[in-house]
N, C-alpha and C positions, 0 to 999 in steps of 0.2 A: 399743413401736411396731413395726410391720413394717419401718420404715425405720431403718437404722443410722446412727450419727453420722458425718458426713463429716470431722470435724476430725482424726481419727486415720488416715485413709486414705493421705495422702502418706507417712507414716512406714512404714506397712505395705508400700506399693509399693516403697520403698527396700529394705526387708528382703527382699522377694520377689526382687528383682534380685540380692541377695547369695547367695541359695540356689542359683541355677544352674538346671539343667534340672528342670522340674516336669512329671511325667507324670500324676499323679492328685491331685485336689483334693476335699476333703470340706467342705461348708458346713453347719454345724449351726444350725438355727433360721433358715432361709432368709429368711423374711419376704417382702419385695418383691424379693429377689434382687440386691441392690446389689453384693455381692462379685463375683458372676459378671459383672455389667455392667462393673464397673471393672477387674477383674484378668484377665479372659479374654485380653485382648491381651498380657499379660505371660506367660501360660501357654498359648501358642498351640495346642499339640497335646495339651494335657492333657484327660483325662476329668474331668468335673465331676459329682459326686454331691451332691445336696442332701437334707437331712432337715428336714421341716416337719411340725409337729404339727397344724396347723389347715388342714383341707381347703379351706375357702373361699379361702385365700390362693393356693393352687395355680392356681385358675382366674382369680381377680381379677388377679393379677400375671403371668399367662402363664408360670409357672415351668417348664413342660415345654419351653418354647422356650429358656429360659436355662440349663438343666441337661441333661446327657445322661441322668440318671436322678433322679427325685424319689422319696424314701421318705417316705411319710406315717406318721410314728411319733414318739413321744416320745423325745428323745435319751437319756433315762434307761433306756430298754428296748431300744435298738439293740444287736444282736449285732455288735460291731465286728470280732471275729475273722472272722465270715462275710463281711464287706465286703472284707477284705483290707487291704493296706498302702496308705498315702497318703503323698505327699511333703509336702503342706500340708493343714492343716485350719483353718477359721475358726469361732470361737465369738463372733460379734460381737453384742453387745447381747442375749445370750440367758441367760447364767448367773445374772443377777440375778432371773430368773423361777423359780428353784428355791432350795432351802436351800443354804448353803455346803457342807454335808456331801454333798448330792446332786451339786453342781457338782464337788467334788473327786473324787468317785467317777467321774463321767463323764470328766473329764480324765485320771484315772489309767487308765481303760480305753483311752482314745484314744491315750495315750502309747505303749502297746504296739505300735501299728500305724501310727503317724504320725510322720514325721521332724520336722515343724515345726508348732506349733500357735500361732495368734494368738487371744488372748482380749481382748475389749474390753468394758468395763462402765462404767456411770456411777459416778463417785466422789462420795461425800457423799450427803446426803439427796436422793432423787429419787423421790418417791412416784408410783406409777402404778397405775391399776386396769385394768379390762377396756377393750379397744380394738376397734372394729369387731365387737363381739359375741364377741370372743375372750377368754375368761377366763384363758387362758395368758399373756396380756400383763401381768397384775398382777405388780408387783415384790414379791418375797418376801424377798430378801437385800439388805443395804446394804453396799457396800465403801466404807469411809471414806477410804482413802488408797492409794497405790501399795504402801506397806508391808503393808497388809492383804492385797493380792494375793500378795505374797511369803510371807506367813504361811499362806495357804491352798493355794497351788499350788507344786509342786516343779519344778525344772529350768528356771527362768526365766533367760534369758541376756541379755535387754535389755528395756527398758520405755520408754514414752512417756506423758507426761501432756499432753493437749491441752484447751484451753478455748475455748468460744465464749461468746456472751452469756448463755446460759441454764444451762449445765451444764459439768462437767468430765468427760472420758473418760480412763480409765486403760487402757492397752493393754500387754500383755506378750507376749513371744515365748518360747515353750518349745521347746527342741530336745531330741529324744529319739532313740530307737531306732536304727533300721534300718541 
């Protein structure tokens, strides 16, 4: 879905406050732009760069007003070195749309240029197909538990599991670099 799960957002907000000054933010798989809407007030002077693979979302959700720059590209083919360094990156409800190996490769590339990465994915069975004509919304990988995230991604320093009535969201904070 182009909308990310709200249940994990308070935890992410707490962690963003712990990070301190944030000058550059990268949002992978922008969708409806919820991370920018929620967290721009915590990152007042930050530059926000969004990566969105599906062109119709850019117009439908007014993403050029929510981000300083929108890159219409697949996260798997972004040249992260060319983008430069970021203090924070969000991969919210996006990595389940690629294989675990592809997701690991994307995060491993981002870690080189990003101080803090927040990953949120549904935990357990959560089948999903195309949404709004967007074939990229289909779920490809299933993360069964928070332990599964630790098995796939390195550098996790904290995690949160949040539940609502329909699903469970696993969120991890990876600290790296810079």
